[in-house]
Every structure is written in structure tokens, then in C-alpha cells.
N, C-alpha and C positions, 0 to 999 in steps of 0.2 A: 669751588669755598662758596656758600652761601652765607652772604652778610645782609643780620639783620642790621636797620638800624636804628635807635634809640638813645636816651638819656639814662646812664645807669643812676642809682642809690633810690630807695625807698618811697624818696616824693616827686617820681616821676612815673612808678608801675602804670600807673593806672588813665598816664596821660594820652592823650593824643596822638602824640610823637611819637609814643612806642608802640605802637600795632608792629612795628619792623619785629622788636625783638618781642613778641607776643606769639607771632607768627614760626619766629624760629625755636620756641620754645616749645610750639603744638607740633611742629614739623618733629625734632627732637623724640617727647615723648612718643610719636608713635610710631618710631624707626628704631626706638629703644637706645636713644642716642643720651650719654651725660654731658652736659659744659660743663664740666670742672676742671679742666684745662685748663690754667692762663697761660698766656703766652705774649710777654710784650704788654700792649693795651689794649688785651682783650682776652674774654671768656671764650671758652672753645671746645666744641667734641667731633669727634672721628666717628664716621661710620659707614657704612656699604647697601648697596641696595642694589636688588635682584634685578637685572635688565633682562629682557629677548638677546640683547647683543650681549651680556656678559653680566659681571659684579662692577660695581660704579661707587667708586671711593670716593668718599665726601670731605668736605669738611663744614661743621657749623662755627658761623663766629657772631658775636653780639661784644659789639668795637665798648672798649668803658671809657673814652674820651671826652664823651659829649659831642652830641651832634656835629655841631660845627668842627670839628675837629678829627671828624671819622675818618676820612682820607690819610692823614698820619699812620692809625693804625691799620688800617687796608695796606697800604703801600708795605708797612714793615711786614704785614704776614705773605703778601704776594712774592716779597724778596726771599722771607725765610721757607716757603713751601716751592720756590720757583714755580706759582704760575701766574701765567699772565692774565691781564685784566679782561679778554674774551674768553678764559675759564671761568669769569665770577658772576653770580646772581645776587644782586641787589635788592632786598626788600626793605619799603619805606610804605609811610603814610603820604597823601598828596591832598592837600587842600581844592586841586580843582579838579578834582574828580569827586561823584556826589558820594554821599555814606555809604561804604557798602559796596562800592561798583570796586571791580579788580580789572588790571591791565597789565597785560605784559608789552616792553617795551624791547627792541634789541640795542639801540644806540639814540642820542640826543643828548638837549641839553640838561641842564638843572631845573628848569622851569622855575625857580626861585626858592626850591631844596636847597638848602647849605649843607647839608650833611652829603646829597650829591655833586654840590659843587666842589666841595673841602675833597672826597675822592676826585673826582672831574683832573681839579688842579693839582692834586698832590700825584697822582699816577698820569698825567699828561693826555689822558684821553677819556671821550665819551661813550667808545665802543665795547660797553659790557653788558648783560643782558638787566632788565630790572620787571620785578614785578610790584606792582604799586598797589596800593587797599587806600580806595578813596576814603577820606574823612569829612569830607562838604565844607564848609565854609561861613561864616557868621560874619555878613557884610558890618556891622555894626562891633565888632570888635576884632581888635588891633590882631593879624596874623599869629605873631609874634607868638602873642597869649592866648592868642583860643589855641593852638597846637599843647597848648600845656595844661591846659583844663580836661579834665574827665568828661568819658562823653556822656551823655542822658543814655535812661532806658533802655527805651527805643532805638535809639544810635547804637547802642552799644549790641543789639539784637545782630542787625543789618552785619557790622563789621565781625563777629564772633563767624558770622553765616561766608562772610568774605574773606576770612582765615581760614575755613574750613576749604574753602575752595582752592586757595592758595597752595595751601599740604595737598591737594591732589596737584596740583596742575606740576609742583617740583620736579617729581620724579620727570615727568615731560620733559622739562626743559634741560635736568641732568644727561637726559638721554639725546639731547639736541633735538628732539621731534617741538620745537619751538612755533611751528606754524599751526601745527595738530593740539597743542598746547592752547593756543588763541584762538582757536577756531572751538574748541570746544571749552571755554571758560570766561571771555568774554561776555 
């Protein structure tokens, strides 16, 4: 299960906090997956990926609970599909990475990200894969306000390039080739 974090609704579509949604949409488009299914408090789509080890089935998820309550939607889906958190990849924005940088982590704390904190609190574990997209930080702006603003044009170009890298990295993560993905895409 690949979960992209963001906030639902047109007023949030272009905000920094929604890069997780953007990456899910881009991956879905590349792999011909429609996010047309509604289950619980999420939009999702199902797909298959041909891999050297065989075909891999995946579920793309966009929680509709708003960022700070993402865990509620994620936990419900994990239970519904009998998926362990260790079989989940969460894609989200990261204030502490420079704009346009991408990083993969196998576990760890929330780092102040309330969507991740919600998932950790609800699932009871921090042991799930994360693909983080850097959005930078503006020291003159409150972080809670900053994440709800759109990117400047030069930042948007950097983030779009990072999203493209993330779309390329996800098949490696789905196959369990985590170290290879880190070496190739960091």
C-alpha cells in the first residue's frame, strides 16, 4: 500500500503540504491506475507492476481525513486489506529537507510532521517506509502556515523533478530493493 499524504479539497490542491497527493497522482497516471474507488475515509486505486520477481499488486491511497488525522484512514485500510504497516510506503512533504530533495527512510520518528505522527500513533509503530519530498522552510513564516502556501515557480520546478524521481523510485521500493533505491535516488 502506497499512501500519499495531503489535505482534500480544491483550496489545498496547490499547497506544499499536498506533494504526497501529487506523487500518488503522478504514479497512478504513469501506471494506468484510476483513483476512483472510495473506501472508508480514502480515495484509492489498485494496480499491478511487472517486476523481475513476478507481478506485484499495489494499492494507491489518498486519505481524505485531512493531514493531522491521516492515521485514522490508514489504520482502517491496513486492517481492511490485512496489510502490515511494514508493507506500507508513505509519501509526504518534509520541511527539514531542502526544496526538491528526496529521501527514503525505513523507519523513524515523525520529525514534527503531524500526518506521520498520526500514523505512528494509530498503528503503534514507526516501522514503515517513507518517501519524503523536501519543501524547504521559511524561517520568517510559521511552519503551519508555510505548508499551506503554494510553491514559487522555481520551487515548483524543483519539486516536480523530485516527484518524477519518486515515481521512478517507487517500483524499487515495492520490490523490496530499498538500498538500491536509496543509492540511485538520494
